[in-house]
N, C-alpha and C positions, 0 to 999 in steps of 0.2 A: 451336500445340499442338492436336491432335485430342482432343476429350473422350473419344471411344471408346477411346483408348489410355492415358488417364490412370489411374494406380494409385489405387485407393480407390473406395469406393462411397458413394452417398447414400441416405438412408432417409427414409421418409414419417413414421413414428411417433416421438414423443419418447421417449427412454429414460427408464425409471422412476426411475433413480438420479441424474438430472440436475436439480438444484434451481434452477439459474439458467439464463437463456436462452443466455448465451455458451457454457456447457458443452454444452447441448443442441444448439445449432447447430454447434458444433465437432465433435460426434460425428456428427450427422445429415448434415452437409455434407461428410464425408470429409476433415476437417482433421487429426484426431488419432486415434491408436490406443492404447487402454489396454494397458499392459505389466505394471505392478504398481501398488500403491497409491501415488499421487502421482508416477507415472513414465509418460510417454507418448512414443510415436514420432510424428513429424510427417509427414503425407502431403504431396505436392507443393504443393497450394494454400497450406497454412500455412507450409511452408518458404519459398515465394516471398514471403509476407507478412513473415515475420521477417527475411528477407534484406534487404528494402527498408527495414524499420525499422533494421536494423543499418547500412545505408548512410547513412541520415539521421543516425544517431548519430555515425558516423565523420566525416561532413562537419562536424558541429557541434563535435565534440571537437577535430578538427584546426584548425578556425577559432579555437578557444579556446587554441591553442598547447599542446595535450596530445599526447603521442607514444604511438602504439600499441605495446604490448608483449604478451607472452603468458606467464602464469605456469602452473605445473603444476596439474593437478587434485589429484594425490596429493602431499602434503607431509609432511616429517618432523615428528613430534610435538615434536621439540626446538625448532623455531621457535615453536610455540605455548607451549612452556614458557618461552621467553625473554620473551614478552609477558605471561605470567601467565594466559593464557586456556585453557591445556590443561585445567586443573582447573575454572576458574571458569565456563566455558561449560557449559551443561547437556547433556542427551542429544541435542540437535539436532546436535552435532558428532559425526560418525561416526569413531570411533577403532578402529584395528586394528593387528595386528603383521604384518610381512612375514616371509619365510622365514628372515631373519637375526635374528628376534626384536626388530626395531627398531620402536618406536612410530611409527605413521603416522596421518594424518588425511586425510579427503576435504575439500577446501577448500570451506567454506560462505561464506567471505569471504576477502579476500586482503591485509589490511593487513600481516600478517607477511611475506608473500612480497614485497610492494612494498618494504618497508624492507630486506629481505635483498638485493634486487636492486641497490639504489643506495647502500647505506650506505658502501661503500668509495669508490665513484665520487664521491659528494657530500661530499668531505672538505674543501672550501674554499668560502668565501662566493662566489667567482667563478662557481660552478656554479648559483647560485640566482637566482630561483626557477625551478622546473621542474615539469612535470606529466606523468604517464604514465597510460595506460588500457589496458584489455583488454576483449574480448568473449569470454567463456569459460563453459564448463559448470561449474556448482557443485552441491553436494549438501548439503541441509539436512534432517536426519531429523525432519521435522515430525510432531508428535503426531497432528494431525488434518488431513491434506491434504484439500482439498475443491475443488469448483467447477471441475473441469477444470484449465486452465492458470493460474487465479487463485492458487491456493495448492498448490504441488507440492513434491516432495522434490528432484527433479533439475530444474535449470532453467538457461537461458542468461541471463547478466547482463553488462551493461556496468558495470565499476567503474573509477573513476579515482582517482588519489592525487596530491595536490599537496604540494610541499615549499617552505618559506619561511623567511626569516631574521627575520621580525617578524610580530607579530599584525596590524599594519596592512596588510602585504602580503597576508597570508592573507585578510583581510576584503575587500580589493580583488578578489582572484581569486575569492573566494566569490560575489561579485556577478556576475562574468563568467560563472561556471558556472550561477548561478541563471537568468540571462538565456538561456544556451544551452539549459537544460532547457525553458524555456517555448517556445523555438523548435522544439525536437524535438517536443514534444507538439502544437504548432500545425501543424507540417508533417505530422504523422501524422494530422491531421484532428480533433484534440481541443483546440480553443482554449479550452474551458471549464475545463480543469484549473486548479486553484488551488494556491497554496503555503500551508502551514500550519505554525505552530510545533509542534515535536514533541519527544518524549522520545528521548534518544540510545540508550537500551537498552544492549545488550551491546557496541555499537560504541564508545561512549564519546564524550567531548567535552562542551563546555559549550553549544554552539549547534548546533541542527539543525533542518532543515525537511523536511517531506514534501510531495510533489506528489500531490494527491488529485483523483480523478475522482468527482464527486458523483452517485452512482446508488443506487437503492434496494437493489440486490443487494450493495452494499459491506459489508465485514465490520468496517470501522473507523467509530467515531463521531467526527464532526467538529463542532467548536464554532464557530459563526458569529454575527457581529453585523451585521445589515443596516444599522444606524445609522452605524457607523464603518468597517466592513470588516474588523474583527478576525477572525482565524481561527486555530484551533489544534486539534491532535489532543486527544481527550479526556484522554489521559494527561498532557498538558502544560499544559492550561488551568487558570489560577488560579481558585479558587472564592472568591467574596466573598458573604457572606450578610447580609441586612438584618434585624436583630432589633429595630428600633425599634418602639415601641408594645407591647412585651411587658408581661406582668403584673408589677407592682412587687414588691419583695422582701416575702416573708412568713415565717411561722414554719415551721421545719423540723419535719416530723412523719413518723414511721414508721407506715406503714399496711399492713394485711394485704391481700394481693392473691392469693388462692388460685387455683391453676390458671391463672395469667396469666404467660406467659413472653415472648411476642412484644410488641414495643413497642406495636403496634396494640391488642392485647388489654388491656394495662395502661392505656393512655390511655382506652380505652372504659370500662373498669371504674371508673376514678377521675374521669372527666369532665375529663380534661386534653387540651389541644390537643397533637397530635403535634409541632407546631412549638415547643412549650415542654417537650419531653422530652429527656433525655440517654440515648442507648442505648450499649451496649458491644458491640464486635465483638472477639473474641479470636482471636489468631493464635499460631503458634510459628515462631521463626526456623529456617530449614532447616539451618543449620550447627550450631547449638547446642541447638535445641529450647527455648530460653528463651521464656517466655510474653510476649506483647505485647498489652496491652489498649488499644484505641482507643476513646475517648469522643467521640461526635459527636451532632449534633442528630438527633432520631429519624426525621426524614423524609429524611435523606441517607444515601448509601452510601459505603463506603470505596473510594477509588481505589488499588488495590493497587500500581500502578506508582509512584505518589507515595510510598506507604509503603515500598516496596522501596528507592527512591532515598534516602529519609530514613534507613533503617536500614542501608543498604549490605549488605543480605542479603535473599535471597528468603524468602517466608513461605508457610505453609500453614495451613489451618483448624486450630484447636487441638483437641487431644484433652484435654478437661478431666477430670482425674482427682480423686478425693476428697482426695488428699494435696497437691494443688497449691495449695489455699487459695482457689481461685476457685469461685463458685457459679454454675453454668450457668443463664443466663436471669435472673439477679438481680445481676449485677455493677454496681457503682456507684462513683463517686469518693469518697464519704463513708465514712471508716473502712475504706478499702481497704488491707488488710494482707497480701495475698498477695505472694509474691516474684515480681515481674514488672516489665516496663517499661511505664509508663503514658504514653499520648500523648493530648493534648487537641487536638481539631480546632478551627479558627477559627470553625466554624459555631456554636459555643457562646458566642462572645464577645458580650457585651451582654445575654444572658439572665440575669434576676435571680431567677426563681422557677421552678425546674425539677422535673420528675419524674425519678427515677433509681432504679436498683437498690439494694436494701438490704443486699446482700452476705449475705443469709440467705434460705433457702428460703421462698418465698411472701410475701416482704416487699419493699416499695419505700418510698422517701422521696418526699414532696412538699415543695415550698418550698425546694429546694436552691439556695443561692447559693454558687457556687464560691469567690469571693474570701473570703466570710465563713466558710464551713464547711470549705473545703479549704486555702485560702491562695493565695498568688501562684503561678500556674502559667504555663508557656510554651505559647502556642497556635501550632499549625503547620497548614499546609494539606495535608490528606490526603483530602479529600472529592471526590466526583465532581460536576462542575458539571451543572446541569440547565437545561432549557428555562425561560425567564423569569427566570433569574438575572441578576445584575449583570455587565455587560461589564467585564473587567479593564482595557480601554483607554479607553472613553468614559464608563463609570460608569452607563450607563442599563440598565434592566431589559429588555434586548432580546436576550438570548442565545437562540438556537435550535440544536437538534441535528439534524444530517443524517447520512446514511450515505455512505460513500465507499470507493473502492478506491485503495490507495496504488500509484501508478505510478512513483514515483521518490523518492529521498531524498538529501540533502546534509548533511554534518557538518563542523563545525570541530573537529578532533580534538585540537588542541594538541600536546603532547609525549607523549601516552599511550603510543604505540608506539615512537617514535624514542628516547625516554629509556630505556624498559625494555629495548630491544634494542641499546643502546649505540651509536646513530648520532650522530656529532658532526661538526662542521666547524670549521675555523679561520677566525675572523672577520678583518676588515680590520686590527684592532688587535693581532692575534696571540692573542687569547683563544679558548678552546675553548668552543663553544656547541652546544646541541641544536636541530635544526631543528623547525619547527612544521608540522603536517600538516593537510590537509583530505582528505575522501573523498566520493565522489559516485557513486550507483548507480542503475541503471535495469534492471528485469527485462524482457527482450525479449518472452518468451512471454506474460507477464502483461499487457504493454501491448497486444499483439495481441488477447488475449481481452477486455480492457477496451474496445477499440474496438468489438468486436462487441456488448458489453453496452450501449454508448451509441448505437450505430448499427445498429439492426435494426428489422424490423417482424414481423408474425406469420409470415412465410414464410422469413425468413433474414436474414443480415447485409446491410448496405448499406455496402460498403467505400469509404472515401475513395480517390480515384484515386491518391494519392501512395503508398499501400501496398497497393492491391488486387492480388490475385495476377495478374490480367491487366487490361488497360484496357478491352478490348472483348470481349463475348460474341456470337459470330456463330451464329445459329440458322438452319439450313436445314430448313424445315418439311416438305418432301416430297422427300427425297433420291432417292426412287424415280422422280421425274419429271425428265426430262433438263433441261428449261429451268430448273428450280429448282436442281438440282445444279450446272449449268454457271455460273449467275449467282453462286451462293454461293461456288463455288471461285474464281471470278475476283476477287470482293471479298476473299476470304481472302488470295490472292496479293498483291493491291494493298496491303492493310493491312500485311502482313509486310514488303514491300519499302519501305514508308513508315516502318518502324521502330516501328510500333504493336504492342503486345503483345495478342495475340488468342487466345482459346480458341474452337475451332470445333466446333460440335455438328452433325455430319452423320449421326447415328445414325438408323436407321429405327425410330423410336419415336413414340408418340402425342404430340400437342401438349401434353397435360397433364403427361406425364413430362418433356418437354423444358423446359417453362417452370418446373416445380417444381425441377428441377435447377439451372436458371439462377438462380432466386431463392436457393437454398441457397449457390450460389457467389458471389452478391452483387456481380458485376462491374458497375462504374458505368455503362457504356454497352452497350446491347444493339442489335444489328442483326439484324432478322428478315427473312428472304427466304421469301416464301410465294407460291403460285401465284395467289391472288386479286389481290394487289397487283401481281405481275409482269405480269398481263394488261394492266395500265394503265401498265406501264413504271416501276413504283415499288417501293421497299422501305421498311420501317419502321425508324426510329431512335428509341430511347427511352432513358431513364435508369432505373436501378434504384430511385431514390427517387420515380419517377413524376412528377417535375417537368417532364419533357420527353417528348413523344410526337408524332412527326410523320412524314408520308410525304414522301419525296424521290425525285427521278428517279434511276434506277439509275446513270446516268452521273455523278451527283453524290455517289454514296455515299461515296467516299473523302474528298473535300473536306469534306462535311458531318460525317462521323465525326471527322476530324482536328480540325475546328473545335470540335466539342462536347468532345472530349478536352482541347483547349487551354483551353477555357472553364472546365472543372472544375478544372484545375490552377490557373488564375488565381484562382478563387474561394477556394481554400485558401491560396494564397500571399498573397492580400490581407489575410489575418488573421494573418500571421506578422510579429512585431515585428522591428525592425532590430537588428543586432548592436551 
């Protein structure tokens, strides 16, 4: 490929609207073209990268005995009505009517389509287990698309669906897919990706894991323990609080706290440790507008995903009106008479002498003891875990929070979709049963952008050779000089005949422009043909990461380049686990 002929341009300056490096380099390097909010076209370099990622995915899915299929992007709303998700999924699902006034949706995920494809075929135990996958365009009407290909509305995704006759068989295949996912990321040059326990969200199921690339630009908070290796998404991490050594039980007193509404203001006014305060966070359920009051330790925050899972309904910040019986800024457990659902977080367990709201304007209580003053209550976990908290696995105060990008996820769905959509099979004993499902997803474009985020310097991406748009970048420094052009053309022909992917820059531009473009393209191996070295019968071979830079005889250019390309493949493959 001649760089002069390649569609797309490269830019020197960083776009002002690009907040993370992968987005900036994707735009500057001529990888993506903005079309609409969260929607991009891919230029040739990114299309080549994603095609290579898709090939890796296909090889690993095929090796896991999953069969490639293809579902429609546009689906009848009736399928989603069968599963119950047509109404339950929020505005991210794009719904519309066709010319026949039939409800349709743009597929944001394809569980319903997978069941619809195989529910008649999979009518006997003899067909099980089996797995199908696709690599397909999806549309999710994200509220806040951001960061280029990291969070978009239209995207390409690999999603797989497995079907089983027992939970044991699902768990066995779940492990196979988990290993296949690690191999995909390792082959793509990201061996540092980790698996974390996650919340299943709208997909459903009881067990799920996310594959996270730990980078500062990540939008997810990841909970880690360096002592035992525990890892979980913030939404799924159990929070355990140590309240040992708290103030002993004292007298319950009502105190005037004028102009103090935040927990910090009240604690400062009363001389109370925030760790011995009980604060209230008030929500309303989306479906019914019923008020929900969450009481938790004053220095903790509510994990709204945990709360949503507990309530089985989404929530929003409450609009506290005079008639609802709640006093904004002064809600407390003692003599709480408002009509609302009250939830006590586990962070309050063990506290014997607390500050809390007085359920009256400008008043709080000190000395609250929940068991004595309120009675026996049920404690649940709805708080966000914090750095330094107790690890749910090893019990040590060793939790740290890191940022990460989700590059894949796997779910044990159970019968959520097969049962609701009437999929059954006849078992060996003649009984009719419902198959158990798993699903497994990887965002192709997001993975490509994540590689840039993890593998770049100040000048551009440093692509792993397994997914680089080309393997070799050939630079002819002086195409206006015959000896330079002839030598570079010869190397270009030899590399192509040897089956090496090469992008050839023979433009009549300055060395600064040529090398800046080469950095933005991030090709792993660079071959530079210039008049100075040619005078000595040599050319320069280097790597994009600057780990290799050497002069070789021009007659050895092909063999030296092939050897370096092979070495880079071997380095990546050495970090790929066995199947």
